[in-house]
N, C-alpha and C positions, 0 to 999 in steps of 0.2 A: 839536813839541808846545807850545813856548812856556813861559813862566814861570808860576808859581802865586803867587797873592796870599794872604797870611795875615792874618786879622783876629782880634783877641781883644776880646770885649765885656767890658770891665773892670767893668761894672755887674753882670754875671752871674758872672764869675770869682770863685771863693772862695779862690784861692791855694793849691790843693792841691799844686802843683808837680809833678804827674805829668808834664806836658809838659816842663818844664825838666829833670827827672831823666831822662826818656827821650831827649830830643833837645836837649841843651844848645847845640848849634850853631844851633838855630832858635828857642829860647825861653829867656827869663830871667825871674826874679822881681824886680820893681822895688821901690823904696823903699816903694811903696804896698801891698806884699805881694800883688800881682796879677801875672799873667803878661803879658809883653810879647814880641812877636816880635823877634828879633835884627835881622831885615830884613823889610820888608813883601813884597818880591818875591824868590822863591827858584826855583831849578831844581827840577823835579819830583823828589820823593823820597817813597817809600812811608811812611817814618817820620813825615812830616808828617801824612799822612792818618791814620795810626795814633794820633797824639797827639790829633787832632780827634775821632776816634771814641771814644777812651778818656777824654776830659775828662768828669768827673762831672757838670758842669753844662751841657755842650755850648756852652761860651763861645768855642770856637775854630771859625772858619769858613775853609775853604780854597776858593778859586775859581780856575778856569783863566784863561788869557789873555783869553778871550771873556766872562768874567764868570759862567760856569756854575758853580754850587755843586757841589763834589766831595765835601765832607764838612762836618759830619756828615750 
C-alpha cells in the first residue's frame, strides 16, 4: 500500500487543534498557532484520514504514495 503524505496548508489552517487533539502522534500545533504534521510521510492510518475530513477549513490533505488525494 505504501506510505501516505500529509500536507497542512498553514494559510488555510485556523489552529482549531482538532487534528492535534485527535491524533497527537501525527499533528502538533506550532509556535505560529497552526497545525504541523509530526512527519510528512506516515504509514496508512484511518485516523489521519479522519483528521483531514474533520478539519473545519479542510487545511489537511492526505495523498497516497502515487500522489492520489485520499482526503479531504
